C-alpha distance (Angstrom), angle and dihedral (degrees) to the residues before:
residue distance angle dihedral
M1 . . .
E2 3.80 . .
K3 3.80 118.3 .
D4 3.79 120.8 -121.0
L5 3.81 124.6 -112.8
I6 3.79 94.6 -99.7
T7 3.79 93.3 52.6
Q8 3.80 91.7 45.8
A9 3.80 91.3 50.4
L10 3.81 92.0 48.7
Q11 3.78 91.7 51.0
A12 3.80 96.4 44.1
I13 3.80 100.5 40.4
H14 3.79 105.8 27.3
L15 3.78 106.2 28.7
Q16 3.81 101.4 32.0
N17 3.81 101.1 32.9
G18 3.80 98.9 30.3
K19 3.81 95.7 -128.0
D20 3.81 120.9 149.8
L21 3.80 126.0 -103.6
Q22 3.81 91.6 -103.4
E23 3.81 89.2 66.6
V24 3.81 90.8 49.7
T25 3.82 88.8 52.2
Q26 3.80 91.3 48.7
Y27 3.82 92.2 47.9
L28 3.80 93.3 51.1
N29 3.78 91.5 46.5
M30 3.80 96.0 48.5
K31 3.79 100.2 39.4
Y32 3.81 103.0 34.5
R33 3.84 101.9 14.6
I34 3.80 89.6 -121.7
D35 3.79 110.1 152.2
I36 3.79 105.6 -158.3
D37 3.77 130.8 173.9
P38 3.83 114.2 -117.2
L39 3.82 89.3 -130.6
V40 3.79 89.4 60.7
L41 3.80 90.1 52.0
Q42 3.78 90.5 49.1
E43 3.81 91.5 52.3
R44 3.82 91.0 47.3
L45 3.79 89.7 51.1
K46 3.81 92.4 50.5
K47 3.80 90.0 49.7
M48 3.83 91.8 49.5
I49 3.80 92.0 50.0
L50 3.80 92.6 48.3
E51 3.81 91.3 49.6
E52 3.81 90.9 50.6
K53 3.81 90.8 51.2
A54 3.81 90.5 48.7
V55 3.80 91.7 52.4
A56 3.80 94.8 45.6
């Protein structure tokens, strides 16, 4: 299953490049015009990390 834009941005910008969530928010807003609350990104990130731990 293909990952959505928000998940892809979190993985590429935050996890791989070590940037903060504010830069992920700015990227999504400027490139895709997605206005997302930083709390939503934080919850998505927690969920991604928990899923990775469950798989490993």
